[in-house]
All heavy atoms as a GROMACS GRO file, in nm:
protein
  591
    1MET      N    1   0.080  -0.117  -0.002
    1MET     CA    2  -0.005   0.009   0.001
    1MET      C    3   0.086   0.127  -0.002
    1MET      O    4   0.054   0.224  -0.063
    1MET     CB    5  -0.092  -0.002   0.127
    1MET     CG    6  -0.191   0.110   0.134
    1MET     SD    7  -0.299   0.134  -0.007
    1MET     CE    8  -0.413   0.004   0.028
    2ILE      N    9   0.200   0.121   0.068
    2ILE     CA   10   0.288   0.233   0.071
    2ILE      C   11   0.341   0.266  -0.065
    2ILE      O   12   0.338   0.384  -0.102
    2ILE     CB   13   0.395   0.220   0.179
    2ILE    CG1   14   0.336   0.213   0.323
    2ILE    CG2   15   0.500   0.328   0.174
    2ILE    CD1   16   0.432   0.170   0.431
    3LYS      N   17   0.383   0.160  -0.131
    3LYS     CA   18   0.437   0.185  -0.260
    3LYS      C   19   0.334   0.248  -0.348
    3LYS      O   20   0.358   0.328  -0.431
    3LYS     CB   21   0.489   0.059  -0.315
    3LYS     CG   22   0.610   0.007  -0.251
    3LYS     CD   23   0.666  -0.122  -0.316
    3LYS     CE   24   0.797  -0.174  -0.245
    3LYS     NZ   25   0.845  -0.300  -0.297
    4LYS      N   26   0.219   0.195  -0.339
    4LYS     CA   27   0.114   0.246  -0.430
    4LYS      C   28   0.075   0.382  -0.402
    4LYS      O   29   0.047   0.464  -0.492
    4LYS     CB   30  -0.007   0.156  -0.404
    4LYS     CG   31  -0.135   0.190  -0.490
    4LYS     CD   32  -0.258   0.108  -0.449
    4LYS     CE   33  -0.377   0.140  -0.536
    4LYS     NZ   34  -0.495   0.052  -0.508
    5LEU      N   35   0.071   0.444  -0.273
    5LEU     CA   36   0.037   0.573  -0.231
    5LEU      C   37   0.158   0.670  -0.237
    5LEU      O   38   0.138   0.783  -0.223
    5LEU     CB   39  -0.026   0.568  -0.095
    5LEU     CG   40  -0.149   0.502  -0.079
    5LEU    CD1   41  -0.193   0.495   0.063
    5LEU    CD2   42  -0.265   0.556  -0.172
    6ASP      N   43   0.285   0.621  -0.250
    6ASP     CA   44   0.389   0.700  -0.239
    6ASP      C   45   0.411   0.800  -0.362
    6ASP      O   46   0.423   0.752  -0.477
    6ASP     CB   47   0.524   0.620  -0.229
    6ASP     CG   48   0.649   0.696  -0.198
    6ASP    OD1   49   0.633   0.821  -0.166
    6ASP    OD2   50   0.753   0.638  -0.193
    7ASN      N   51   0.402   0.919  -0.340
    7ASN     CA   52   0.412   1.023  -0.451
    7ASN      C   53   0.559   1.070  -0.472
    7ASN      O   54   0.589   1.128  -0.566
    7ASN     CB   55   0.335   1.148  -0.411
    7ASN     CG   56   0.179   1.107  -0.435
    7ASN    OD1   57   0.145   1.024  -0.500
    7ASN    ND2   58   0.096   1.189  -0.352
    8HIS      N   59   0.645   1.043  -0.368
    8HIS     CA   60   0.778   1.085  -0.373
    8HIS      C   61   0.872   0.973  -0.362
    8HIS      O   62   0.934   0.958  -0.256
    8HIS     CB   63   0.806   1.192  -0.255
    8HIS     CG   64   0.704   1.318  -0.271
    8HIS    ND1   65   0.726   1.410  -0.358
    8HIS    CD2   66   0.598   1.333  -0.190
    8HIS    CE1   67   0.623   1.497  -0.332
    8HIS    NE2   68   0.548   1.446  -0.238
    9ILE      N   69   0.890   0.907  -0.462
    9ILE     CA   70   0.967   0.772  -0.459
    9ILE      C   71   1.119   0.805  -0.419
    9ILE      O   72   1.173   0.709  -0.352
    9ILE     CB   73   0.953   0.707  -0.599
    9ILE    CG1   74   0.809   0.680  -0.630
    9ILE    CG2   75   1.051   0.578  -0.597
    9ILE    CD1   76   0.793   0.628  -0.766
   10THR      N   77   1.172   0.910  -0.454
   10THR     CA   78   1.315   0.933  -0.426
   10THR      C   79   1.338   0.985  -0.289
   10THR      O   80   1.449   0.988  -0.245
   10THR     CB   81   1.373   1.038  -0.527
   10THR    OG1   82   1.297   1.154  -0.526
   10THR    CG2   83   1.356   0.988  -0.668
   11HIS      N   84   1.243   1.024  -0.223
   11HIS     CA   85   1.246   1.069  -0.083
   11HIS      C   86   1.258   0.963   0.022
   11HIS      O   87   1.183   0.858   0.000
   11HIS     CB   88   1.141   1.173  -0.042
   11HIS     CG   89   1.142   1.293  -0.122
   11HIS    ND1   90   1.099   1.313  -0.251
   11HIS    CD2   91   1.185   1.417  -0.105
   11HIS    CE1   92   1.104   1.432  -0.297
   11HIS    NE2   93   1.163   1.498  -0.208
   12LYS      N   94   1.327   0.977   0.130
   12LYS     CA   95   1.328   0.881   0.241
   12LYS      C   96   1.210   0.895   0.327
   12LYS      O   97   1.141   1.012   0.338
   12LYS     CB   98   1.445   0.896   0.334
   12LYS     CG   99   1.583   0.864   0.257
   12LYS     CD  100   1.689   0.889   0.358
   12LYS     CE  101   1.820   0.846   0.282
   12LYS     NZ  102   1.934   0.855   0.369
   13LYS      N  103   1.157   0.784   0.389
   13LYS     CA  104   1.039   0.792   0.461
   13LYS      C  105   1.091   0.801   0.612
   13LYS      O  106   1.165   0.724   0.664
   13LYS     CB  107   0.960   0.661   0.460
   13LYS     CG  108   0.870   0.630   0.342
   13LYS     CD  109   0.928   0.668   0.216
   13LYS     CE  110   0.855   0.625   0.091
   13LYS     NZ  111   0.934   0.657  -0.027
   14HIS      N  112   1.036   0.901   0.678
   14HIS     CA  113   1.068   0.934   0.823
   14HIS      C  114   0.962   0.879   0.918
   14HIS      O  115   0.986   0.857   1.032
   14HIS     CB  116   1.101   1.090   0.836
   14HIS     CG  117   1.220   1.133   0.768
   14HIS    ND1  118   1.342   1.110   0.819
   14HIS    CD2  119   1.230   1.194   0.647
   14HIS    CE1  120   1.424   1.162   0.729
   14HIS    NE2  121   1.362   1.218   0.638
   15TYR      N  122   0.840   0.879   0.881
   15TYR     CA  123   0.729   0.852   0.957
   15TYR      C  124   0.613   0.786   0.875
   15TYR      O  125   0.574   0.839   0.769
   15TYR     CB  126   0.684   0.973   1.018
   15TYR     CG  127   0.562   0.968   1.108
   15TYR    CD1  128   0.574   0.924   1.233
   15TYR    CD2  129   0.436   1.000   1.066
   15TYR    CE1  130   0.458   0.903   1.327
   15TYR    CE2  131   0.325   0.996   1.149
   15TYR     CZ  132   0.334   0.936   1.269
   15TYR     OH  133   0.226   0.932   1.349
   16ILE      N  134   0.560   0.674   0.925
   16ILE     CA  135   0.447   0.622   0.875
   16ILE      C  136   0.334   0.613   0.986
   16ILE      O  137   0.370   0.558   1.077
   16ILE     CB  138   0.472   0.478   0.803
   16ILE    CG1  139   0.566   0.500   0.698
   16ILE    CG2  140   0.339   0.404   0.766
   16ILE    CD1  141   0.606   0.353   0.639
   17GLY      N  142   0.218   0.666   0.959
   17GLY     CA  143   0.117   0.658   1.074
   17GLY      C  144  -0.014   0.602   1.007
   17GLY      O  145  -0.046   0.611   0.895
   18ILE      N  146  -0.090   0.546   1.109
   18ILE     CA  147  -0.219   0.493   1.076
   18ILE      C  148  -0.313   0.549   1.186
   18ILE      O  149  -0.277   0.542   1.300
   18ILE     CB  150  -0.221   0.338   1.076
   18ILE    CG1  151  -0.130   0.285   0.967
   18ILE    CG2  152  -0.363   0.290   1.075
   18ILE    CD1  153  -0.110   0.138   0.988
   19SER      N  154  -0.420   0.596   1.137
   19SER     CA  155  -0.524   0.645   1.234
   19SER      C  156  -0.662   0.586   1.206
   19SER      O  157  -0.690   0.538   1.096
   19SER     CB  158  -0.546   0.785   1.230
   19SER     OG  159  -0.589   0.836   1.108
   20ALA      N  160  -0.743   0.573   1.308
   20ALA     CA  161  -0.881   0.513   1.291
   20ALA      C  162  -0.982   0.596   1.366
   20ALA      O  163  -0.943   0.652   1.489
   20ALA     CB  164  -0.880   0.376   1.330
   21SER      N  165  -1.094   0.620   1.311
   21SER     CA  166  -1.195   0.712   1.395
   21SER      C  167  -1.343   0.677   1.338
   21SER      O  168  -1.353   0.608   1.236
   21SER     CB  169  -1.173   0.854   1.366
   21SER     OG  170  -1.180   0.885   1.229
   22ASN      N  171  -1.428   0.725   1.416
   22ASN     CA  172  -1.570   0.693   1.393
   22ASN      C  173  -1.622   0.563   1.367
   22ASN      O  174  -1.644   0.518   1.257
   22ASN     CB  175  -1.606   0.779   1.267
   22ASN     CG  176  -1.759   0.820   1.250
   22ASN    OD1  177  -1.832   0.780   1.344
   22ASN    ND2  178  -1.798   0.866   1.146
   23PHE      N  179  -1.605   0.486   1.467
   23PHE     CA  180  -1.643   0.332   1.465
   23PHE      C  181  -1.793   0.317   1.457
   23PHE      O  182  -1.848   0.285   1.550
   23PHE     CB  183  -1.578   0.270   1.575
   23PHE     CG  184  -1.432   0.258   1.572
   23PHE    CD1  185  -1.352   0.353   1.642
   23PHE    CD2  186  -1.370   0.176   1.495
   23PHE    CE1  187  -1.216   0.346   1.645
   23PHE    CE2  188  -1.227   0.170   1.477
   23PHE     CZ  189  -1.152   0.262   1.554
   24SER      N  190  -1.852   0.343   1.343
   24SER     CA  191  -1.988   0.312   1.329
   24SER      C  192  -2.011   0.222   1.214
   24SER      O  193  -1.920   0.207   1.128
   24SER     CB  194  -2.068   0.446   1.304
   24SER     OG  195  -2.019   0.497   1.178
   25ASN      N  196  -2.120   0.149   1.213
   25ASN     CA  197  -2.152   0.054   1.103
   25ASN      C  198  -2.304   0.075   1.074
   25ASN      O  199  -2.366   0.159   1.124
   25ASN     CB  200  -2.110  -0.082   1.148
   25ASN     CG  201  -2.179  -0.128   1.274
   25ASN    OD1  202  -2.297  -0.096   1.299
   25ASN    ND2  203  -2.114  -0.210   1.353
   26ALA      N  204  -2.349  -0.017   0.999
   26ALA     CA  205  -2.489  -0.012   0.954
   26ALA      C  206  -2.583  -0.023   1.073
   26ALA      O  207  -2.686   0.037   1.074
   26ALA     CB  208  -2.516  -0.129   0.845
   27HIS      N  209  -2.553  -0.105   1.168
   27HIS     CA  210  -2.645  -0.109   1.289
   27HIS      C  211  -2.613   0.001   1.383
   27HIS      O  212  -2.712   0.033   1.475
   27HIS     CB  213  -2.614  -0.257   1.356
   27HIS     CG  214  -2.659  -0.364   1.270
   27HIS    ND1  215  -2.793  -0.384   1.244
   27HIS    CD2  216  -2.593  -0.464   1.206
   27HIS    CE1  217  -2.796  -0.496   1.158
   27HIS    NE2  218  -2.685  -0.545   1.150
   28ASN      N  219  -2.497   0.060   1.392
   28ASN     CA  220  -2.486   0.154   1.488
   28ASN      C  221  -2.422   0.272   1.424
   28ASN      O  222  -2.303   0.296   1.394
   28ASN     CB  223  -2.375   0.111   1.594
   28ASN     CG  224  -2.346   0.215   1.704
   28ASN    OD1  225  -2.415   0.317   1.705
   28ASN    ND2  226  -2.231   0.192   1.776
   29GLN      N  227  -2.516   0.371   1.366
   29GLN     CA  228  -2.471   0.482   1.298
   29GLN      C  229  -2.447   0.609   1.386
   29GLN      O  230  -2.406   0.716   1.328
   29GLN     CB  231  -2.575   0.515   1.197
   29GLN     CG  232  -2.593   0.402   1.086
   29GLN     CD  233  -2.698   0.439   0.987
   29GLN    OE1  234  -2.753   0.544   0.987
   29GLN    NE2  235  -2.709   0.345   0.891
   30LYS      N  236  -2.455   0.588   1.515
   30LYS     CA  237  -2.414   0.705   1.606
   30LYS      C  238  -2.295   0.680   1.677
   30LYS      O  239  -2.266   0.566   1.730
   30LYS     CB  240  -2.523   0.730   1.701
   30LYS     CG  241  -2.497   0.845   1.797
   30LYS     CD  242  -2.614   0.868   1.898
   30LYS     CE  243  -2.603   0.983   1.976
   30LYS     NZ  244  -2.474   1.024   2.014
   31THR      N  245  -2.203   0.775   1.682
   31THR     CA  246  -2.089   0.757   1.758
   31THR      C  247  -2.109   0.826   1.898
   31THR      O  248  -2.186   0.915   1.908
   31THR     CB  249  -1.959   0.826   1.693
   31THR    OG1  250  -1.994   0.973   1.666
   31THR    CG2  251  -1.927   0.760   1.557
   32PHE      N  252  -2.040   0.766   2.004
   32PHE     CA  253  -2.074   0.808   2.136
   32PHE      C  254  -1.976   0.903   2.185
   32PHE      O  255  -1.861   0.922   2.138
   32PHE     CB  256  -2.070   0.690   2.232
   32PHE     CG  257  -2.180   0.589   2.180
   32PHE    CD1  258  -2.144   0.475   2.122
   32PHE    CD2  259  -2.313   0.616   2.228
   32PHE    CE1  260  -2.252   0.386   2.076
   32PHE    CE2  261  -2.412   0.534   2.181
   32PHE     CZ  262  -2.379   0.414   2.116
   33SER      N  263  -2.025   1.001   2.266
   33SER     CA  264  -1.946   1.117   2.320
   33SER      C  265  -1.928   1.115   2.466
   33SER      O  266  -2.014   1.068   2.542
   33SER     CB  267  -2.014   1.244   2.280
   33SER     OG  268  -1.956   1.353   2.347
   34LEU      N  269  -1.811   1.149   2.511
   34LEU     CA  270  -1.780   1.154   2.659
   34LEU      C  271  -1.873   1.261   2.722
   34LEU      O  272  -1.910   1.256   2.848
   34LEU     CB  273  -1.646   1.172   2.680
   34LEU     CG  274  -1.553   1.060   2.647
   34LEU    CD1  275  -1.402   1.097   2.675
   34LEU    CD2  276  -1.582   0.932   2.727
   35ILE      N  277  -1.912   1.367   2.659
   35ILE     CA  278  -1.974   1.488   2.710
   35ILE      C  279  -2.124   1.431   2.737
   35ILE      O  280  -2.186   1.470   2.840
   35ILE     CB  281  -1.977   1.593   2.616
   35ILE    CG1  282  -1.832   1.639   2.602
   35ILE    CG2  283  -2.066   1.711   2.652
   35ILE    CD1  284  -1.804   1.743   2.482
   36ASP      N  285  -2.173   1.360   2.648
   36ASP     CA  286  -2.326   1.314   2.658
   36ASP      C  287  -2.332   1.166   2.696
   36ASP      O  288  -2.411   1.088   2.652
   36ASP     CB  289  -2.400   1.330   2.524
   36ASP     CG  290  -2.396   1.479   2.497
   36ASP    OD1  291  -2.425   1.558   2.569
   36ASP    OD2  292  -2.380   1.509   2.366
   37TYR      N  293  -2.249   1.122   2.789
   37TYR     CA  294  -2.223   0.986   2.824
   37TYR      C  295  -2.357   0.917   2.865
   37TYR      O  296  -2.390   0.817   2.830
   37TYR     CB  297  -2.115   0.965   2.926
   37TYR     CG  298  -2.099   0.815   2.972
   37TYR    CD1  299  -2.038   0.729   2.873
   37TYR    CD2  300  -2.145   0.787   3.098
   37TYR    CE1  301  -2.022   0.599   2.924
   37TYR    CE2  302  -2.123   0.641   3.134
   37TYR     CZ  303  -2.072   0.556   3.044
   37TYR     OH  304  -2.047   0.420   3.073
   38GLU      N  305  -2.428   0.985   2.962
   38GLU     CA  306  -2.549   0.927   3.018
   38GLU      C  307  -2.673   0.907   2.912
   38GLU      O  308  -2.732   0.814   2.903
   38GLU     CB  309  -2.604   1.013   3.138
   38GLU     CG  310  -2.515   1.007   3.251
   38GLU     CD  311  -2.500   0.867   3.322
   38GLU    OE1  312  -2.598   0.792   3.313
   38GLU    OE2  313  -2.388   0.820   3.359
   39ARG      N  314  -2.671   1.014   2.826
   39ARG     CA  315  -2.780   1.013   2.730
   39ARG      C  316  -2.741   0.904   2.626
   39ARG      O  317  -2.825   0.829   2.570
   39ARG     CB  318  -2.789   1.142   2.651
   39ARG     CG  319  -2.900   1.151   2.556
   39ARG     CD  320  -2.902   1.281   2.494
   39ARG     NE  321  -2.782   1.302   2.409
   39ARG     CZ  322  -2.757   1.398   2.324
   39ARG    NH1  323  -2.839   1.504   2.319
   39ARG    NH2  324  -2.642   1.400   2.255
   40ASP      N  325  -2.611   0.888   2.590
   40ASP     CA  326  -2.558   0.796   2.493
   40ASP      C  327  -2.581   0.648   2.546
   40ASP      O  328  -2.609   0.556   2.462
   40ASP     CB  329  -2.420   0.820   2.457
   40ASP     CG  330  -2.400   0.935   2.381
   40ASP    OD1  331  -2.501   0.992   2.320
   40ASP    OD2  332  -2.287   0.987   2.357
   41LYS      N  333  -2.575   0.625   2.679
   41LYS     CA  334  -2.598   0.485   2.735
   41LYS      C  335  -2.737   0.459   2.711
   41LYS      O  336  -2.766   0.336   2.668
   41LYS     CB  337  -2.570   0.488   2.891
   41LYS     CG  338  -2.414   0.476   2.914
   41LYS     CD  339  -2.392   0.438   3.068
   41LYS     CE  340  -2.483   0.472   3.171
   41LYS     NZ  341  -2.445   0.440   3.303
   42LYS      N  342  -2.835   0.550   2.726
   42LYS     CA  343  -2.975   0.520   2.706
   42LYS      C  344  -3.002   0.494   2.560
   42LYS      O  345  -3.074   0.392   2.534
   42LYS     CB  346  -3.058   0.640   2.755
   42LYS     CG  347  -3.059   0.649   2.903
   42LYS     CD  348  -3.134   0.772   2.946
   42LYS     CE  349  -3.146   0.798   3.091
   42LYS     NZ  350  -3.216   0.912   3.134
   43PHE      N  351  -2.944   0.573   2.468
   43PHE     CA  352  -2.949   0.547   2.334
   43PHE      C  353  -2.889   0.411   2.292
   43PHE      O  354  -2.954   0.340   2.213
   43PHE     CB  355  -2.868   0.653   2.259
   43PHE     CG  356  -2.884   0.644   2.111
   43PHE    CD1  357  -2.994   0.686   2.034
   43PHE    CD2  358  -2.773   0.575   2.035
   43PHE    CE1  359  -3.000   0.670   1.904
   43PHE    CE2  360  -2.785   0.564   1.899
   43PHE     CZ  361  -2.898   0.615   1.835
   44LYS      N  362  -2.780   0.366   2.351
   44LYS     CA  363  -2.725   0.244   2.310
   44LYS      C  364  -2.813   0.133   2.366
   44LYS      O  365  -2.846   0.034   2.275
   44LYS     CB  366  -2.597   0.227   2.388
   44LYS     CG  367  -2.521   0.100   2.343
   44LYS     CD  368  -2.389   0.087   2.423
   44LYS     CE  369  -2.327  -0.052   2.393
   44LYS     NZ  370  -2.247  -0.102   2.498
   45ALA      N  371  -2.876   0.138   2.482
   45ALA     CA  372  -2.971   0.030   2.524
   45ALA      C  373  -3.082   0.023   2.437
   45ALA      O  374  -3.131  -0.087   2.400
   45ALA     CB  375  -3.003   0.059   2.669
   46LEU      N  376  -3.149   0.134   2.393
   46LEU     CA  377  -3.260   0.142   2.308
   46LEU      C  378  -3.226   0.076   2.175
   46LEU      O  379  -3.303   0.007   2.116
   46LEU     CB  380  -3.317   0.279   2.288
   46LEU     CG  381  -3.427   0.297   2.191
   46LEU    CD1  382  -3.543   0.221   2.232
   46LEU    CD2  383  -3.460   0.458   2.171
   47ASN      N  384  -3.115   0.116   2.116
   47ASN     CA  385  -3.070   0.070   1.994
   47ASN      C  386  -3.047  -0.082   1.992
   47ASN      O  387  -3.089  -0.159   1.896
   47ASN     CB  388  -2.938   0.135   1.947
   47ASN     CG  389  -2.910   0.125   1.806
   47ASN    OD1  390  -3.003   0.121   1.721
   47ASN    ND2  391  -2.773   0.097   1.770
   48GLU      N  392  -2.993  -0.141   2.093
   48GLU     CA  393  -2.966  -0.276   2.109
   48GLU      C  394  -3.109  -0.356   2.120
   48GLU      O  395  -3.126  -0.460   2.046
   48GLU     CB  396  -2.889  -0.312   2.224
   48GLU     CG  397  -2.739  -0.274   2.220
   48GLU     CD  398  -2.670  -0.292   2.350
   48GLU    OE1  399  -2.722  -0.326   2.449
   48GLU    OE2  400  -2.538  -0.267   2.351
   49LYS      N  401  -3.203  -0.302   2.181
   49LYS     CA  402  -3.331  -0.364   2.187
   49LYS      C  403  -3.403  -0.365   2.045
   49LYS      O  404  -3.466  -0.450   2.011
   49LYS     CB  405  -3.427  -0.296   2.289
   49LYS     CG  406  -3.371  -0.330   2.435
   49LYS     CD  407  -3.441  -0.264   2.549
   49LYS     CE  408  -3.383  -0.293   2.679
   49LYS     NZ  409  -3.435  -0.226   2.791
   50LEU      N  410  -3.397  -0.248   1.982
   50LEU     CA  411  -3.454  -0.240   1.849
   50LEU      C  412  -3.387  -0.335   1.755
   50LEU      O  413  -3.450  -0.391   1.674
   50LEU     CB  414  -3.436  -0.084   1.790
   50LEU     CG  415  -3.511   0.021   1.857
   50LEU    CD1  416  -3.476   0.154   1.810
   50LEU    CD2  417  -3.660  -0.009   1.825
   51LEU      N  418  -3.248  -0.352   1.765
   51LEU     CA  419  -3.188  -0.455   1.678
   51LEU      C  420  -3.238  -0.595   1.704
   51LEU      O  421  -3.246  -0.672   1.614
   51LEU     CB  422  -3.035  -0.452   1.697
   51LEU     CG  423  -2.969  -0.317   1.640
   51LEU    CD1  424  -2.827  -0.315   1.673
   51LEU    CD2  425  -2.991  -0.315   1.501
   52LYS      N  426  -3.259  -0.632   1.835
   52LYS     CA  427  -3.314  -0.764   1.870
   52LYS      C  428  -3.453  -0.779   1.805
   52LYS      O  429  -3.486  -0.891   1.745
   52LYS     CB  430  -3.322  -0.775   2.017
   52LYS     CG  431  -3.193  -0.803   2.085
   52LYS     CD  432  -3.207  -0.832   2.228
   52LYS     CE  433  -3.071  -0.847   2.298
   52LYS     NZ  434  -3.096  -0.867   2.445
   53ILE      N  435  -3.537  -0.683   1.815
   53ILE     CA  436  -3.664  -0.688   1.750
   53ILE      C  437  -3.660  -0.693   1.600
   53ILE      O  438  -3.724  -0.789   1.534
   53ILE     CB  439  -3.759  -0.572   1.780
   53ILE    CG1  440  -3.785  -0.567   1.926
   53ILE    CG2  441  -3.871  -0.560   1.695
   53ILE    CD1  442  -3.842  -0.427   1.981
   54ARG      N  443  -3.565  -0.629   1.529
   54ARG     CA  444  -3.547  -0.641   1.384
   54ARG      C  445  -3.495  -0.772   1.354
   54ARG      O  446  -3.529  -0.828   1.245
   54ARG     CB  447  -3.449  -0.519   1.333
   54ARG     CG  448  -3.522  -0.391   1.347
   54ARG     CD  449  -3.429  -0.288   1.296
   54ARG     NE  450  -3.428  -0.294   1.144
   54ARG     CZ  451  -3.376  -0.190   1.087
   54ARG    NH1  452  -3.325  -0.092   1.131
   54ARG    NH2  453  -3.381  -0.208   0.941
   55ASP      N  454  -3.403  -0.824   1.428
   55ASP     CA  455  -3.349  -0.960   1.412
   55ASP      C  456  -3.450  -1.068   1.413
   55ASP      O  457  -3.459  -1.164   1.332
   55ASP     CB  458  -3.232  -0.997   1.499
   55ASP     CG  459  -3.105  -0.905   1.473
   55ASP    OD1  460  -3.089  -0.867   1.349
   55ASP    OD2  461  -3.016  -0.912   1.557
   56LYS      N  462  -3.547  -1.052   1.506
   56LYS     CA  463  -3.652  -1.158   1.529
   56LYS      C  464  -3.759  -1.143   1.426
   56LYS      O  465  -3.794  -1.242   1.377
   56LYS     CB  466  -3.710  -1.144   1.672
   56LYS     CG  467  -3.798  -1.242   1.708
   56LYS     CD  468  -3.849  -1.231   1.856
   56LYS     CE  469  -3.943  -1.337   1.893
   56LYS     NZ  470  -3.985  -1.334   2.036
   57TYR      N  471  -3.812  -1.021   1.406
   57TYR     CA  472  -3.917  -1.006   1.311
   57TYR      C  473  -3.894  -0.956   1.168
   57TYR      O  474  -3.983  -0.938   1.100
   57TYR     CB  475  -4.028  -0.905   1.378
   57TYR     CG  476  -4.071  -0.970   1.506
   57TYR    CD1  477  -4.031  -0.910   1.623
   57TYR    CD2  478  -4.169  -1.070   1.509
   57TYR    CE1  479  -4.078  -0.960   1.751
   57TYR    CE2  480  -4.213  -1.121   1.631
   57TYR     CZ  481  -4.165  -1.065   1.754
   57TYR     OH  482  -4.221  -1.117   1.870
   58GLY      N  483  -3.768  -0.921   1.141
   58GLY     CA  484  -3.729  -0.873   1.014
   58GLY      C  485  -3.699  -0.724   1.011
   58GLY      O  486  -3.747  -0.640   1.100
   59VAL      N  487  -3.625  -0.677   0.926
   59VAL     CA  488  -3.582  -0.534   0.928
   59VAL      C  489  -3.688  -0.433   0.896
   59VAL      O  490  -3.687  -0.318   0.918
   59VAL     CB  491  -3.455  -0.504   0.831
   59VAL    CG1  492  -3.326  -0.586   0.877
   59VAL    CG2  493  -3.494  -0.549   0.692
   60ASP      N  494  -3.810  -0.487   0.831
   60ASP     CA  495  -3.900  -0.394   0.792
   60ASP      C  496  -4.003  -0.361   0.912
   60ASP      O  497  -4.097  -0.269   0.902
   60ASP     CB  498  -3.984  -0.452   0.676
   60ASP     CG  499  -3.911  -0.447   0.553
   60ASP    OD1  500  -3.808  -0.364   0.542
   60ASP    OD2  501  -3.931  -0.542   0.468
   61ILE      N  502  -3.988  -0.440   1.019
   61ILE     CA  503  -4.091  -0.411   1.132
   61ILE      C  504  -4.071  -0.287   1.198
   61ILE      O  505  -4.152  -0.216   1.236
   61ILE     CB  506  -4.080  -0.532   1.233
   61ILE    CG1  507  -4.198  -0.538   1.320
   61ILE    CG2  508  -3.947  -0.520   1.317
   61ILE    CD1  509  -4.310  -0.585   1.260
   62ILE      N  510  -3.941  -0.239   1.210
   62ILE     CA  511  -3.905  -0.104   1.260
   62ILE      C  512  -3.810  -0.031   1.156
   62ILE      O  513  -3.704  -0.096   1.128
   62ILE     CB  514  -3.841  -0.105   1.404
   62ILE    CG1  515  -3.953  -0.166   1.500
   62ILE    CG2  516  -3.796   0.017   1.439
   62ILE    CD1  517  -3.898  -0.183   1.632
   63ARG      N  518  -3.830   0.079   1.123
   63ARG     CA  519  -3.738   0.155   1.040
   63ARG      C  520  -3.677   0.269   1.105
   63ARG      O  521  -3.744   0.338   1.184
   63ARG     CB  522  -3.809   0.191   0.920
   63ARG     CG  523  -3.850   0.075   0.829
   63ARG     CD  524  -3.836   0.117   0.690
   63ARG     NE  525  -3.875  -0.002   0.610
   63ARG     CZ  526  -3.828  -0.024   0.493
   63ARG    NH1  527  -3.741   0.051   0.440
   63ARG    NH2  528  -3.873  -0.140   0.425
   64TYR      N  529  -3.555   0.296   1.081
   64TYR     CA  530  -3.492   0.412   1.133
   64TYR      C  531  -3.506   0.522   1.031
   64TYR      O  532  -3.534   0.506   0.908
   64TYR     CB  533  -3.340   0.389   1.143
   64TYR     CG  534  -3.302   0.291   1.244
   64TYR    CD1  535  -3.262   0.154   1.216
   64TYR    CD2  536  -3.300   0.321   1.375
   64TYR    CE1  537  -3.230   0.062   1.302
   64TYR    CE2  538  -3.268   0.223   1.480
   64TYR     CZ  539  -3.236   0.100   1.445
   64TYR     OH  540  -3.196   0.009   1.532
   65GLY      N  541  -3.510   0.657   1.071
   65GLY     CA  542  -3.532   0.770   0.994
   65GLY      C  543  -3.421   0.781   0.888
   65GLY      O  544  -3.455   0.845   0.790
   66SER      N  545  -3.306   0.722   0.909
   66SER     CA  546  -3.199   0.733   0.798
   66SER      C  547  -3.222   0.633   0.684
   66SER      O  548  -3.156   0.657   0.590
   66SER     CB  549  -3.063   0.713   0.866
   66SER     OG  550  -3.054   0.584   0.917
   67GLU      N  551  -3.323   0.536   0.699
   67GLU     CA  552  -3.340   0.443   0.596
   67GLU      C  553  -3.430   0.500   0.491
   67GLU      O  554  -3.540   0.550   0.526
   67GLU     CB  555  -3.393   0.307   0.659
   67GLU     CG  556  -3.297   0.248   0.743
   67GLU     CD  557  -3.346   0.122   0.824
   67GLU    OE1  558  -3.477   0.098   0.811
   67GLU    OE2  559  -3.277   0.052   0.872
   68LEU      N  560  -3.399   0.477   0.364
   68LEU     CA  561  -3.484   0.518   0.268
   68LEU      C  562  -3.594   0.421   0.230
   68LEU      O  563  -3.578   0.290   0.238
   68LEU     CB  564  -3.411   0.536   0.124
   68LEU     CG  565  -3.297   0.637   0.130
   68LEU    CD1  566  -3.217   0.638   0.001
   68LEU    CD2  567  -3.359   0.783   0.151
   69ASN      N  568  -3.720   0.461   0.215
   69ASN     CA  569  -3.831   0.380   0.182
   69ASN      C  570  -3.848   0.362   0.020
   69ASN      O  571  -3.880   0.464  -0.036
   69ASN     CB  572  -3.964   0.428   0.243
   69ASN     CG  573  -4.071   0.333   0.234
   69ASN    OD1  574  -4.053   0.219   0.188
   69ASN    ND2  575  -4.190   0.371   0.284
   70ILE      N  576  -3.807   0.258  -0.024
   70ILE     CA  577  -3.802   0.236  -0.176
   70ILE      C  578  -3.921   0.151  -0.209
   70ILE      O  579  -3.905   0.032  -0.235
   70ILE     CB  580  -3.672   0.183  -0.217
   70ILE    CG1  581  -3.554   0.266  -0.166
   70ILE    CG2  582  -3.670   0.180  -0.374
   70ILE    CD1  583  -3.423   0.205  -0.200
   71ASN      N  584  -4.038   0.198  -0.205
   71ASN     CA  585  -4.160   0.110  -0.238
   71ASN      C  586  -4.235   0.183  -0.354
   71ASN      O  587  -4.244   0.303  -0.370
   71ASN     CB  588  -4.258   0.087  -0.123
   71ASN     CG  589  -4.193  -0.008  -0.024
   71ASN    OD1  590  -4.117  -0.095  -0.073
   71ASN    ND2  591  -4.229   0.005   0.091
   0.00000   0.00000   0.00000
């Protein structure tokens, strides 16, 4: 990957860094904040219960506002 992304082939490499952020996925589209910790704990518990219902009865039983309705 480094060779593919390297724009300066003749220059020496002094530092290679990797970062990661915003760990969200299709089931968890909200990232949590230390500032709103208590509210986020409630949101997480609600989201987990909604996911259980969707897993048991199908994804169409409860829809999130961010999901498009293509009917």
